[in-house]
C-alpha positions in Angstrom: 124.9 111.2 93.4 122.1 112.3 91.7 119.1 108.7 91.6 116.2 108.1 89.5 114.2 106.9 92.3 112.2 108.3 94.3 113.0 108.8 98.6 110.3 108.5 101.5 111.5 109.2 104.4 109.3 107.4 107.5 109.0 107.3 111.3 107.8 104.3 112.1 106.0 103.5 115.3 108.9 101.2 118.3 106.3 97.8 117.0 106.5 97.7 113.9 110.1 98.3 113.6 109.8 95.5 116.2 108.0 93.5 114.1 110.1 94.3 110.8 113.6 93.4 112.6 111.9 89.6 112.6 111.2 90.4 109.6 114.7 90.6 108.7 116.6 88.7 110.3 113.7 86.3 109.3 114.9 86.8 106.0 117.6 87.3 105.5 117.4 91.1 104.9 120.6 93.5 106.0 118.6 97.2 105.3 115.1 98.9 106.9 115.5 99.8 103.7 115.4 96.4 101.6 113.7 95.0 103.9 110.2 98.3 103.6 111.0 98.2 99.7 110.1 94.3 100.1 107.4 94.3 102.1 105.8 97.2 100.1 106.0 95.2 96.6 104.1 92.4 98.3 101.9 94.5 99.4 101.0 95.4 96.5 101.1 92.8 94.4 98.8 90.9 96.9 96.4 93.6 96.2 96.3 92.7 92.8 95.6 89.6 93.0 92.7 90.2 95.6 91.3 92.5 93.0 91.9 89.7 90.1 90.2 86.8 92.0 87.2 88.8 92.8 86.8 90.2 89.3 86.9 85.4 88.3 84.5 85.4 91.3 81.8 88.2 90.0 81.6 86.2 86.8 80.7 82.7 89.1 76.8 82.3 91.1 77.0 81.1 94.5 76.0 77.4 93.3 78.9 77.3 91.3 81.3 79.1 93.9 80.5 76.9 96.7 80.7 73.8 94.1 84.0 75.2 93.8 84.6 75.4 97.6 84.1 71.5 97.9 86.3 70.2 96.1 88.8 72.4 97.1 88.5 71.5 100.4 88.5 68.5 99.5 91.3 68.3 97.8 93.6 69.9 100.1 92.4 68.1 103.1 93.5 64.8 100.7 97.1 66.3 100.2 96.4 67.6 103.8 96.4 63.6 104.6 98.9 62.6 102.5 101.6 64.2 104.0 101.7 66.3 100.8 101.7 69.7 103.3 103.9 71.1 106.1 102.1 70.2 110.0 
């Protein structure tokens, strides 16, 4: 049956397949193709998000970034101390 989706034939090393198998089990995924597709989409989203983040960072001076970092670390520490983050 014809499909409008693209096909990718992929051979991977045994170590990568072992990692993929662990990923499938951890995330309740039943097929290799489904796991690969999910990982591809997640990585492409992460690349897009990194580009957006870098565009934002470029708008600040080093001093402003240091101030933002200090505030963020203080708030993160507060969340951890109050049990809002997993140990």
